[in-house]
N, CA, C and O atoms as a MOPAC input file, in Angstrom:
PM7 MOZYME 1SCF
protein

 N     51.48800 1     5.28100 1     0.77200 1
 C     52.73600 1     5.09400 1     0.05200 1
 C     52.65500 1     5.67600 1    -1.36300 1
 O     53.62600 1     6.24800 1    -1.85800 1
 N     51.50500 1     5.53100 1    -2.00600 1
 C     51.37000 1     6.04500 1    -3.36600 1
 C     51.53500 1     7.56300 1    -3.40400 1
 O     51.99900 1     8.11300 1    -4.40300 1
 N     51.15400 1     8.24300 1    -2.31400 1
 C     51.31100 1     9.70000 1    -2.26300 1
 C     52.77600 1    10.11200 1    -2.33000 1
 O     53.10800 1    11.14100 1    -2.91900 1
 N     53.64600 1     9.31800 1    -1.73100 1
 C     55.08800 1     9.61100 1    -1.78500 1
 C     55.58600 1     9.52200 1    -3.22000 1
 O     56.37400 1    10.35700 1    -3.66300 1
 N     55.12400 1     8.51000 1    -3.94300 1
 C     55.53000 1     8.36900 1    -5.34300 1
 C     54.94800 1     9.48400 1    -6.18700 1
 O     55.60900 1     9.98800 1    -7.09500 1
 N     53.71400 1     9.87500 1    -5.89600 1
 C     53.08000 1    10.96600 1    -6.65200 1
 C     53.86300 1    12.24900 1    -6.42000 1
 O     54.09600 1    13.01600 1    -7.35400 1
 N     54.27100 1    12.48600 1    -5.16600 1
 C     55.06400 1    13.67900 1    -4.87100 1
 C     56.38100 1    13.68900 1    -5.61600 1
 O     56.81900 1    14.72600 1    -6.11200 1
 N     57.01300 1    12.52100 1    -5.69100 1
 C     58.28000 1    12.42400 1    -6.43600 1
 C     58.03100 1    12.66600 1    -7.92200 1
 O     58.77700 1    13.40600 1    -8.56400 1
 N     56.99600 1    12.05200 1    -8.46400 1
 C     56.67600 1    12.23200 1    -9.88200 1
 C     56.37100 1    13.69700 1   -10.17600 1
 O     56.77300 1    14.21700 1   -11.21700 1
 N     55.66800 1    14.36200 1    -9.27300 1
 C     55.36100 1    15.78400 1    -9.46600 1
 C     56.63100 1    16.62600 1    -9.47300 1
 O     56.75300 1    17.56400 1   -10.26000 1
 N     57.57700 1    16.29200 1    -8.59900 1
 C     58.84100 1    17.02800 1    -8.54400 1
 C     59.65800 1    16.81000 1    -9.81500 1
 O     60.22700 1    17.75400 1   -10.36200 1
 N     59.71100 1    15.58000 1   -10.27400 1
 C     60.44600 1    15.28000 1   -11.50800 1
 C     59.78000 1    15.96600 1   -12.69400 1
 O     60.45800 1    16.49100 1   -13.57700 1
 N     58.45000 1    15.95800 1   -12.70800 1
 C     57.70700 1    16.62000 1   -13.79300 1
 C     58.03500 1    18.11100 1   -13.81300 1
 O     58.30800 1    18.66900 1   -14.87500 1
 N     58.01100 1    18.75200 1   -12.66100 1
 C     58.33000 1    20.17800 1   -12.57900 1
 C     59.75100 1    20.43900 1   -13.07500 1
 O     60.00000 1    21.42100 1   -13.77500 1
 N     60.67600 1    19.55800 1   -12.71000 1
 C     62.06200 1    19.68000 1   -13.16700 1
 C     62.15100 1    19.57700 1   -14.68400 1
 O     62.84100 1    20.36900 1   -15.32500 1
 N     61.45700 1    18.60700 1   -15.25200 1
 C     61.48000 1    18.42300 1   -16.71300 1
 C     60.87500 1    19.61400 1   -17.43300 1
 O     61.36500 1    20.01700 1   -18.48800 1
 N     59.81900 1    20.18000 1   -16.87500 1
 C     59.20900 1    21.36400 1   -17.49800 1
 C     60.15700 1    22.55900 1   -17.43500 1
 O     60.21000 1    23.36000 1   -18.36800 1
 N     60.90300 1    22.68100 1   -16.34300 1
 C     61.89200 1    23.75700 1   -16.23400 1
 C     63.01300 1    23.55800 1   -17.25400 1
 O     63.45400 1    24.51400 1   -17.89200 1
 N     63.46300 1    22.33300 1   -17.40000 1
 C     64.50000 1    22.02300 1   -18.39400 1
 C     63.99100 1    22.33200 1   -19.79900 1
 O     64.72200 1    22.88900 1   -20.61800 1
 N     62.75000 1    21.97400 1   -20.07300 1
 C     62.15500 1    22.24800 1   -21.38500 1
 C     62.13000 1    23.74800 1   -21.66100 1
 O     62.41600 1    24.18200 1   -22.77700 1
 N     61.79100 1    24.53000 1   -20.65200 1
 C     61.73900 1    25.98500 1   -20.81900 1
 C     63.12400 1    26.55700 1   -21.12200 1
 O     63.25900 1    27.45100 1   -21.95700 1
 N     64.14100 1    26.04800 1   -20.45000 1
 C     65.50600 1    26.52100 1   -20.69500 1
 C     65.93100 1    26.18400 1   -22.12500 1
 O     66.49900 1    27.02800 1   -22.81800 1
 N     65.66100 1    24.96000 1   -22.56700 1
 C     66.00800 1    24.58400 1   -23.94500 1
 C     65.27200 1    25.46300 1   -24.95900 1
 O     65.84700 1    25.84800 1   -25.97700 1
 N     64.01900 1    25.77900 1   -24.69000 1
 C     63.24700 1    26.63500 1   -25.59800 1
 C     63.85900 1    28.04100 1   -25.66300 1
 O     63.93300 1    28.64000 1   -26.73500 1
 N     64.29500 1    28.55800 1   -24.51600 1
 C     64.93500 1    29.87800 1   -24.49400 1
 C     66.24400 1    29.86800 1   -25.27200 1
 O     66.53800 1    30.80800 1   -26.01100 1
 N     67.02000 1    28.81800 1   -25.10800 1
 C     68.29100 1    28.71600 1   -25.83600 1
 C     68.02100 1    28.63400 1   -27.33300 1
 O     68.73000 1    29.25600 1   -28.12500 1
 N     67.00800 1    27.87500 1   -27.72700 1
 C     66.65600 1    27.77400 1   -29.15100 1
 C     66.30700 1    29.15200 1   -29.71500 1
 O     66.69600 1    29.48600 1   -30.83400 1
 N     65.58100 1    29.93800 1   -28.94600 1
 C     65.21300 1    31.28900 1   -29.38400 1
 C     66.45500 1    32.15500 1   -29.57500 1
 O     66.53400 1    32.93300 1   -30.52600 1
 N     67.40800 1    32.01900 1   -28.68300 1
 C     68.65500 1    32.78300 1   -28.82000 1
 C     69.38600 1    32.38200 1   -30.09400 1
 O     69.87600 1    33.24200 1   -30.82700 1
 N     69.46100 1    31.09200 1   -30.35800 1
 C     70.11000 1    30.64500 1   -31.59500 1
 C     69.35300 1    31.14200 1   -32.82300 1
 O     69.97200 1    31.47000 1   -33.83600 1
 N     68.03300 1    31.20300 1   -32.74800 1
 C     67.25100 1    31.75800 1   -33.86100 1
 C     67.65500 1    33.20600 1   -34.12200 1
 O     67.77700 1    33.62300 1   -35.27400 1
 N     67.85900 1    33.96000 1   -33.06800 1
 C     68.27800 1    35.35800 1   -33.21000 1
 C     69.69300 1    35.46300 1   -33.76700 1
 O     70.00300 1    36.38900 1   -34.51600 1
 N     70.54200 1    34.52000 1   -33.40400 1
 C     71.92000 1    34.54300 1   -33.90000 1
 C     72.01000 1    34.24700 1   -35.39700 1
 O     72.98600 1    34.61800 1   -36.04900 1
 N     70.99700 1    33.58200 1   -35.93400 1
 C     70.99000 1    33.29500 1   -37.37900 1
 C     71.11600 1    34.59100 1   -38.17100 1
 O     71.87200 1    34.65600 1   -39.14000 1
 N     70.38400 1    35.61300 1   -37.76600 1
 C     70.47000 1    36.89000 1   -38.48600 1
 C     71.62900 1    37.75300 1   -37.99600 1
 O     72.16900 1    38.56100 1   -38.75200 1
 N     72.01100 1    37.58300 1   -36.73000 1
 C     73.10400 1    38.39200 1   -36.17600 1
 C     74.47000 1    37.97300 1   -36.71400 1
 O     75.36600 1    38.80200 1   -36.87500 1
 N     74.62000 1    36.67800 1   -36.98800 1
 C     75.88300 1    36.14400 1   -37.50600 1
 C     75.60200 1    35.28500 1   -38.73600 1
 O     75.62100 1    34.05700 1   -38.65300 1
 N     75.34200 1    35.92200 1   -39.86900 1
 C     74.98400 1    35.17600 1   -41.07500 1
 C     76.02000 1    34.12600 1   -41.49400 1
 O     75.66700 1    33.09500 1   -42.06600 1
 N     77.28400 1    34.39300 1   -41.20900 1
 C     78.31200 1    33.43300 1   -41.61500 1
 C     78.19500 1    32.12000 1   -40.83800 1
 O     78.71100 1    31.09400 1   -41.28200 1
 N     77.53100 1    32.14100 1   -39.70100 1
 C     77.34900 1    30.93900 1   -38.88900 1
 C     75.87800 1    30.50600 1   -38.83200 1
 O     75.48600 1    29.72700 1   -37.96300 1
 N     75.08600 1    31.01200 1   -39.75000 1
 C     73.64600 1    30.77100 1   -39.72300 1
 C     73.29700 1    29.28900 1   -39.69900 1
 O     72.42000 1    28.87200 1   -38.94200 1
 N     73.97000 1    28.49500 1   -40.51500 1
 C     73.64700 1    27.06300 1   -40.55700 1
 C     73.92000 1    26.38300 1   -39.21800 1
 O     73.12600 1    25.56400 1   -38.75600 1
 N     75.03700 1    26.72300 1   -38.60400 1
 C     75.35400 1    26.14800 1   -37.29600 1
 C     74.33000 1    26.58900 1   -36.25000 1
 O     73.90400 1    25.79300 1   -35.41300 1
 N     73.94200 1    27.86100 1   -36.30500 1
 C     72.95200 1    28.36500 1   -35.35400 1
 C     71.59600 1    27.67600 1   -35.55200 1
 O     70.91200 1    27.35900 1   -34.57800 1
 N     71.21300 1    27.44800 1   -36.80100 1
 C     69.95200 1    26.73000 1   -37.06500 1
 C     70.02000 1    25.30600 1   -36.52500 1
 O     69.05200 1    24.80400 1   -35.95300 1
 N     71.15500 1    24.66600 1   -36.70900 1
 C     71.33200 1    23.29500 1   -36.20400 1
 C     71.20000 1    23.26800 1   -34.68100 1
 O     70.53000 1    22.39700 1   -34.12600 1
 N     71.83000 1    24.21100 1   -34.02100 1
 C     71.75400 1    24.25800 1   -32.56300 1
 C     70.34300 1    24.61100 1   -32.09400 1
 O     69.86600 1    24.07200 1   -31.09600 1
 N     69.68300 1    25.50500 1   -32.80500 1
 C     68.30700 1    25.85000 1   -32.46700 1
 C     67.41200 1    24.62200 1   -32.57800 1
 O     66.60800 1    24.35000 1   -31.68600 1
 N     67.55000 1    23.88600 1   -33.66800 1
 C     66.75900 1    22.66400 1   -33.86000 1
 C     67.04600 1    21.65100 1   -32.75600 1
 O     66.12700 1    21.00700 1   -32.25100 1
 N     68.31500 1    21.50700 1   -32.38100 1
 C     68.68600 1    20.55000 1   -31.34000 1
 C     68.01600 1    20.91300 1   -30.01800 1
 O     67.44700 1    20.05500 1   -29.34400 1
 N     68.08900 1    22.18400 1   -29.65600 1
 C     67.50400 1    22.62000 1   -28.38400 1
 C     65.97600 1    22.56300 1   -28.42000 1
 O     65.34700 1    22.24500 1   -27.41100 1
 N     65.37900 1    22.86500 1   -29.56200 1
 C     63.92200 1    22.76800 1   -29.66000 1
 C     63.48600 1    21.30600 1   -29.51000 1
 O     62.48500 1    21.01400 1   -28.85700 1
 N     64.24100 1    20.40400 1   -30.11600 1
 C     63.95300 1    18.97800 1   -29.97400 1
 C     64.11700 1    18.53600 1   -28.51800 1
 O     63.28300 1    17.79100 1   -28.00300 1
 N     65.17700 1    18.98200 1   -27.85500 1
 C     65.38700 1    18.64100 1   -26.45000 1
 C     64.24000 1    19.17000 1   -25.59200 1
 O     63.81000 1    18.50400 1   -24.65000 1
 N     63.74900 1    20.35100 1   -25.90900 1
 C     62.61400 1    20.92100 1   -25.18900 1
 C     61.37300 1    20.05300 1   -25.37800 1
 O     60.66800 1    19.75100 1   -24.41500 1
 N     61.11100 1    19.65600 1   -26.61000 1
 C     59.95300 1    18.79900 1   -26.89800 1
 C     60.05900 1    17.45900 1   -26.16400 1
 O     59.06900 1    16.96300 1   -25.62600 1
 N     61.24300 1    16.88500 1   -26.14700 1
 C     61.43000 1    15.60600 1   -25.45800 1
 C     61.21100 1    15.74300 1   -23.95600 1
 O     60.59500 1    14.87500 1   -23.33700 1
 N     61.70900 1    16.82000 1   -23.36900 1
 C     61.53400 1    17.03400 1   -21.93300 1
 C     60.05600 1    17.23000 1   -21.60300 1
 O     59.57500 1    16.72900 1   -20.58600 1
 N     59.33400 1    17.95600 1   -22.45900 1
 C     57.89300 1    18.14500 1   -22.23900 1
 C     57.13800 1    16.82500 1   -22.38700 1
 O     56.20800 1    16.54800 1   -21.62900 1
 N     57.53500 1    16.02400 1   -23.35300 1
 C     56.88500 1    14.72000 1   -23.53800 1
 C     57.08300 1    13.83700 1   -22.31400 1
 O     56.15900 1    13.15200 1   -21.87600 1
 N     58.29000 1    13.85800 1   -21.76900 1
 C     58.57000 1    13.07800 1   -20.56500 1
 C     57.73000 1    13.58800 1   -19.39800 1
 O     57.18700 1    12.80100 1   -18.62200 1
 N     57.63000 1    14.90700 1   -19.28000 1
 C     56.82300 1    15.49300 1   -18.20300 1
 C     55.35300 1    15.07900 1   -18.36300 1
 O     54.67100 1    14.81000 1   -17.37300 1
 N     54.87200 1    15.03100 1   -19.59900 1
 C     53.48700 1    14.59700 1   -19.84500 1
 C     53.26200 1    13.18000 1   -19.39900 1
 O     52.18700 1    12.85900 1   -18.89100 1
 N     54.25000 1    12.31500 1   -19.57400 1
 C     54.11900 1    10.93500 1   -19.12300 1
 C     53.96600 1    10.86300 1   -17.61200 1
 O     53.25900 1     9.99900 1   -17.09300 1
 N     54.62700 1    11.76900 1   -16.90900 1
 C     54.56400 1    11.77300 1   -15.45300 1
 C     53.27000 1    12.38700 1   -14.91100 1
 O     52.96100 1    12.28100 1   -13.72500 1
 N     52.53600 1    13.02200 1   -15.80100 1
 C     51.29800 1    13.66700 1   -15.38800 1
 C     50.23300 1    12.63500 1   -15.01300 1
 O     49.32600 1    12.93700 1   -14.23700 1
 N     50.33400 1    11.43400 1   -15.55400 1
 C     49.41600 1    10.35000 1   -15.22300 1
 C     47.97400 1    10.71800 1   -15.45000 1
 O     47.60400 1    11.19000 1   -16.52500 1
 N     47.16700 1    10.50500 1   -14.44700 1
 C     45.72700 1    10.71300 1   -14.58100 1
 C     45.34200 1    12.17000 1   -14.42500 1
 O     44.15500 1    12.49300 1   -14.47500 1
 N     46.30300 1    13.05800 1   -14.23900 1
 C     46.00500 1    14.47100 1   -14.05300 1
 C     45.89200 1    15.23700 1   -15.36800 1
 O     45.80000 1    16.46400 1   -15.34400 1
 N     45.89500 1    14.55900 1   -16.50800 1
 C     45.81500 1    15.24500 1   -17.82000 1
 C     44.59300 1    16.10500 1   -17.92800 1
 O     44.37600 1    16.74400 1   -18.95700 1

């Protein structure tokens, strides 16, 4: 039975890591927009920070699911 839960945890972990990667990519795009659209630089920095934070949170959650496999 524990193997079924481990399989589920592994799937959720993989999902969270994928979500983290997407947020990191979006943050990078907003970083590029800071110089591309100087008039909106502050908004782009705010969005970049938000997505970078979301990426960090998703990775932290995935780490919790890693259990004894660290």
